[in-house]
FIKE-125239 format. One line per 3 residues: number of its first residue (from 1); their letters; for each residue x, y, z of C-alpha. Coordinates in nm, 3 decimals, always signed. Layout:
// FIKE-125239
NUM = a = X Y Z ~ ... $
// end
This chain:
// FIKE-125239
1 = xxx = +0.814 -0.427 -1.946 ~ +0.663 -0.267 -2.261 ~ +0.433 +0.045 -2.231 $
4 = xxx = +0.141 -0.178 -2.362 ~ +0.205 -0.449 -2.097 ~ +0.222 -0.182 -1.831 $
7 = xxx = -0.101 -0.029 -1.942 ~ -0.266 -0.379 -1.956 ~ -0.157 -0.440 -1.599 $
10 = xxx = -0.300 -0.104 -1.483 ~ -0.638 -0.177 -1.643 ~ -0.634 -0.513 -1.497 $
13 = xxx = -0.553 -0.376 -1.153 ~ -0.832 -0.119 -1.174 ~ -1.075 -0.402 -1.261 $
16 = xxx = -0.966 -0.603 -0.953 ~ -1.133 -0.320 -0.740 ~ -1.451 -0.357 -0.922 $
19 = xxx = -1.530 -0.728 -0.977 ~ -1.720 -0.803 -0.649 ~ -1.428 -1.020 -0.509 $
22 = xxx = -1.237 -0.851 -0.237 ~ -0.883 -0.766 -0.339 ~ -0.646 -0.896 -0.068 $
25 = xxx = -0.295 -0.736 -0.051 ~ -0.039 -0.869 +0.197 ~ +0.208 -0.583 +0.170 $
28 = xxx = +0.572 -0.675 +0.076 ~ +0.897 -0.489 +0.123 ~ +1.160 -0.660 -0.114 $
31 = xxx = +1.171 -0.904 -0.401 ~ +1.179 -1.207 -0.179 ~ +0.856 -1.119 +0.008 $
34 = xxx = +0.702 -1.016 -0.325 ~ +0.785 -1.356 -0.487 ~ +0.647 -1.547 -0.191 $
37 = xxx = +0.316 -1.355 -0.195 ~ +0.293 -1.396 -0.572 ~ +0.358 -1.773 -0.541 $
40 = xxx = +0.095 -1.798 -0.262 ~ -0.164 -1.695 -0.520 ~ -0.211 -1.316 -0.466 $
43 = xxx = -0.364 -1.126 -0.764 ~ -0.159 -0.811 -0.719 ~ +0.140 -0.696 -0.525 $
46 = xxx = +0.135 -0.394 -0.294 ~ +0.454 -0.257 -0.116 ~ +0.479 -0.115 +0.230 $
49 = xxx = +0.652 +0.216 +0.244 ~ +0.742 +0.147 +0.613 ~ +0.867 -0.208 +0.529 $
52 = xxx = +1.087 -0.081 +0.254 ~ +1.212 +0.203 +0.471 ~ +1.304 -0.043 +0.757 $
55 = xxx = +1.479 -0.276 +0.526 ~ +1.692 +0.013 +0.401 ~ +1.770 +0.153 +0.738 $
58 = xxx = +1.528 +0.439 +0.753 ~ +1.231 +0.513 +0.985 ~ +0.897 +0.545 +0.833 $
61 = xxx = +0.748 +0.892 +0.736 ~ +0.927 +1.003 +0.415 ~ +1.281 +0.977 +0.570 $
64 = xxx = +1.387 +0.750 +0.286 ~ +1.525 +0.923 -0.030 ~ +1.267 +0.922 -0.311 $
67 = xxx = +1.504 +0.774 -0.553 ~ +1.578 +0.478 -0.317 ~ +1.188 +0.415 -0.280 $
70 = xxx = +1.143 +0.428 -0.662 ~ +1.423 +0.177 -0.701 ~ +1.288 -0.058 -0.441 $
73 = xxx = +0.946 -0.055 -0.605 ~ +1.090 -0.088 -0.945 ~ +1.297 -0.394 -0.843 $
76 = xxx = +0.981 -0.568 -0.716 ~ +0.792 -0.472 -1.026 ~ +1.067 -0.629 -1.241 $
79 = xxx = +1.066 -0.952 -1.041 ~ +0.701 -1.043 -1.058 ~ +0.438 -1.096 -1.318 $
82 = xxx = +0.157 -0.935 -1.123 ~ +0.054 -0.566 -1.110 ~ +0.238 -0.373 -0.854 $
85 = xxx = +0.124 -0.071 -0.664 ~ +0.368 +0.131 -0.454 ~ +0.303 +0.282 -0.119 $
88 = xxx = +0.427 +0.634 -0.215 ~ +0.330 +0.808 +0.130 ~ +0.271 +1.181 +0.047 $
91 = xxx = +0.470 +1.186 -0.266 ~ +0.821 +1.288 -0.133 ~ +0.792 +1.639 -0.266 $
94 = xxx = +0.718 +2.001 -0.138 ~ +0.533 +2.114 -0.437 ~ +0.273 +1.966 -0.661 $
97 = xxx = +0.505 +1.965 -0.952 ~ +0.768 +1.783 -0.744 ~ +0.523 +1.524 -0.634 $
100 = xxx = +0.402 +1.475 -0.993 ~ +0.760 +1.417 -1.112 ~ +0.819 +1.164 -0.840 $
103 = xxx = +0.509 +0.970 -0.931 ~ +0.611 +0.981 -1.286 ~ +0.938 +0.820 -1.180 $
106 = xxx = +0.768 +0.540 -1.000 ~ +0.545 +0.472 -1.292 ~ +0.847 +0.460 -1.515 $
109 = xxx = +0.994 +0.210 -1.277 ~ +0.703 -0.026 -1.343 ~ +0.431 +0.066 -1.087 $
112 = xxx = +0.067 +0.064 -1.197 ~ -0.073 +0.201 -0.876 ~ +0.023 +0.426 -0.586 $
115 = xxx = -0.095 +0.482 -0.237 ~ -0.107 +0.860 -0.176 ~ -0.178 +0.998 +0.170 $
118 = xxx = -0.292 +1.322 +0.322 ~ -0.104 +1.286 +0.653 ~ +0.176 +1.545 +0.696 $
121 = xxx = +0.250 +1.565 +1.058 ~ +0.492 +1.339 +1.236 ~ +0.527 +1.477 +1.598 $
124 = xxx = +0.204 +1.668 +1.569 ~ -0.074 +1.485 +1.370 ~ -0.178 +1.702 +1.081 $
127 = xxx = -0.351 +1.664 +0.747 ~ -0.299 +1.839 +0.428 ~ -0.567 +2.082 +0.322 $
130 = xxx = -0.838 +1.885 +0.157 ~ -0.847 +2.107 -0.157 ~ -0.470 +2.107 -0.187 $
133 = xxx = -0.453 +1.731 -0.167 ~ -0.736 +1.717 -0.417 ~ -0.526 +1.932 -0.656 $
136 = xxx = -0.238 +1.687 -0.617 ~ -0.455 +1.396 -0.709 ~ -0.587 +1.579 -1.018 $
139 = xxx = -0.239 +1.659 -1.125 ~ -0.110 +1.301 -1.075 ~ -0.421 +1.177 -1.277 $
142 = xxx = -0.342 +1.420 -1.558 ~ +0.026 +1.322 -1.577 ~ -0.060 +0.945 -1.571 $
145 = xxx = -0.298 +1.014 -1.860 ~ -0.022 +1.199 -2.048 ~ +0.205 +0.906 -2.028 $
148 = xxx = -0.052 +0.656 -2.118 ~ -0.066 +0.459 -1.791 ~ -0.408 +0.464 -1.616 $
151 = xxx = -0.237 +0.440 -1.277 ~ -0.467 +0.339 -0.989 ~ -0.463 +0.602 -0.731 $
154 = xxx = -0.544 +0.481 -0.375 ~ -0.619 +0.807 -0.192 ~ -0.555 +0.760 +0.191 $
157 = xxx = -0.685 +0.977 +0.455 ~ -0.536 +0.961 +0.806 ~ -0.844 +1.102 +1.002 $
160 = xxx = -0.872 +0.797 +1.209 ~ -0.508 +0.678 +1.206 ~ -0.382 +1.011 +1.315 $
163 = xxx = -0.664 +1.068 +1.561 ~ -0.755 +1.414 +1.398 ~ -1.018 +1.618 +1.573 $
166 = xxx = -1.293 +1.514 +1.814 ~ -1.365 +1.139 +1.800 ~ -1.738 +1.215 +1.734 $
169 = xxx = -1.654 +1.421 +1.418 ~ -1.397 +1.183 +1.264 ~ -1.640 +0.963 +1.059 $
172 = xxx = -1.794 +1.260 +0.875 ~ -1.446 +1.411 +0.823 ~ -1.309 +1.104 +0.680 $
175 = xxx = -1.605 +1.053 +0.459 ~ -1.588 +1.415 +0.330 ~ -1.217 +1.382 +0.245 $
178 = xxx = -1.259 +1.040 +0.078 ~ -1.547 +1.161 -0.133 ~ -1.363 +1.474 -0.234 $
181 = xxx = -1.060 +1.265 -0.330 ~ -1.277 +1.041 -0.549 ~ -1.420 +1.350 -0.725 $
184 = xxx = -1.057 +1.470 -0.793 ~ -0.976 +1.133 -0.962 ~ -0.892 +0.875 -0.697 $
187 = xxx = -0.982 +0.519 -0.788 ~ -1.003 +0.381 -0.440 ~ -1.032 +0.530 -0.102 $
190 = xxx = -0.821 +0.421 +0.198 ~ -0.928 +0.485 +0.555 ~ -0.674 +0.314 +0.782 $
193 = xxx = -0.716 +0.315 +1.157 ~ -1.068 +0.161 +1.150 ~ -1.122 -0.207 +1.247 $
196 = xxx = -1.472 -0.228 +1.412 ~ -1.741 -0.377 +1.186 ~ -1.992 -0.114 +1.250 $
199 = xxx = -1.771 +0.181 +1.132 ~ -1.632 -0.016 +0.840 ~ -1.996 -0.095 +0.716 $
202 = xxx = -2.093 +0.277 +0.759 ~ -1.786 +0.375 +0.557 ~ -1.881 +0.145 +0.264 $
205 = xxx = -2.217 +0.293 +0.253 ~ -2.099 +0.653 +0.277 ~ -1.806 +0.661 +0.053 $
208 = xxx = -1.887 +0.685 -0.316 ~ -1.610 +0.447 -0.437 ~ -1.414 +0.131 -0.361 $
211 = xxx = -1.305 +0.125 +0.001 ~ -0.957 -0.009 +0.125 ~ -0.933 -0.118 +0.485 $
214 = xxx = -0.611 -0.168 +0.685 ~ -0.657 -0.497 +0.843 ~ -0.503 -0.694 +1.128 $
217 = xxx = -0.566 -0.843 +1.471 ~ -0.919 -0.746 +1.590 ~ -1.048 -0.667 +1.238 $
220 = xxx = -1.328 -0.863 +1.073 ~ -1.211 -1.152 +0.858 ~ -1.174 -1.125 +0.484 $
223 = xxx = -1.508 -1.307 +0.411 ~ -1.677 -1.070 +0.662 ~ -1.525 -0.762 +0.498 $
226 = xxx = -1.634 -0.886 +0.156 ~ -1.987 -0.936 +0.283 ~ -1.984 -0.572 +0.404 $
229 = xxx = -1.875 -0.459 +0.059 ~ -1.513 -0.357 +0.126 ~ -1.334 -0.363 -0.197 $
232 = xxx = -0.963 -0.397 -0.094 ~ -0.778 -0.502 +0.213 ~ -0.413 -0.445 +0.299 $
235 = xxx = -0.191 -0.519 +0.594 ~ +0.061 -0.236 +0.576 ~ +0.379 -0.277 +0.772 $
238 = xxx = +0.240 -0.577 +0.969 ~ +0.385 -0.866 +0.756 ~ +0.734 -0.711 +0.767 $
241 = xxx = +0.718 -0.648 +1.143 ~ +0.587 -0.991 +1.205 ~ +0.885 -1.132 +0.998 $
244 = xxx = +1.126 -0.914 +1.202 ~ +0.963 -1.070 +1.516 ~ +1.076 -1.415 +1.395 $
247 = xxx = +1.421 -1.284 +1.336 ~ +1.428 -1.144 +1.686 ~ +1.311 -1.467 +1.819 $
250 = xxx = +1.586 -1.655 +1.633 ~ +1.850 -1.411 +1.757 ~ +1.742 -1.434 +2.114 $
253 = xxx = +1.728 -1.813 +2.117 ~ +2.064 -1.842 +1.952 ~ +2.245 -1.586 +2.165 $
256 = xxx = +2.072 -1.675 +2.494 ~ +2.027 -2.045 +2.472 ~ +2.250 -2.167 +2.185 $
259 = xxx = +1.972 -2.357 +2.025 ~ +1.802 -2.357 +1.685 ~ +1.431 -2.445 +1.723 $
262 = xxx = +1.321 -2.109 +1.574 ~ +1.478 -2.193 +1.238 ~ +1.247 -2.490 +1.187 $
265 = xxx = +1.011 -2.299 +0.966 ~ +0.838 -2.421 +0.645 ~ +1.039 -2.208 +0.407 $
268 = xxx = +1.354 -2.393 +0.296 ~ +1.666 -2.274 +0.104 ~ +1.573 -2.484 -0.201 $
271 = xxx = +1.224 -2.312 -0.208 ~ +1.364 -1.961 -0.192 ~ +1.628 -2.034 -0.450 $
274 = xxx = +1.374 -2.180 -0.693 ~ +1.152 -1.875 -0.663 ~ +1.403 -1.659 -0.841 $
277 = xxx = +1.520 -1.906 -1.111 ~ +1.250 -1.792 -1.367 ~ +1.374 -1.439 -1.368 $
280 = x = +1.750 -1.521 -1.427 $
// end
């Protein structure tokens, strides 16, 4: 991919957050899932950090080596024609300089967007200081400008997802963080952990930028979210986990019953093989 092509993809991806039509991203974890999502008619490809980590044998939460994550995102970017945004967790670095260099690497691999989160605690839910996180976002924005790729930063705050603070204070806390990240240079604001329509609608009105919602069972439908003004919807690790649920079902049926009904899905060998012929 040339620099000009990557720049055009980044510009196009940014416009997808502003056109009035909700951007729907069924997150992928490898080339096969990315090609299927592309073939289904998606307008962009988003990776799942958890999905990639699971596929490569790691637990979620920055246990995967950064180089392996960069390679996985790059492999996907090379295999599709659509813009690719990589879920880059908290940047896989201990310093702002280290994080910036890691983001530089994933841009060099072909990504035109990143998810960048403020969660930092695993066993104990904890968020990065809002000012420190803002400085990281500014540094990423400056680096992206210096390499000529207007990377789309989807700044995620885990206030709701991690259950930070008293429930009554979470809305204002999340809004404050999202708006601060927007001022620091984020293009889209990601508030996972919210699925009720009332709170989502309030977030749309209170956050001064495009809002990304993590959808799933119990969440309003895509048309309903668009009506509320949500700009972007993603599914996180759910598609990968649902797929592994089918693998689990196949294994149990085969090993316990000796039958094959679970294999009678709509995707056939010939379909999968044909997906990759264009990139040979």
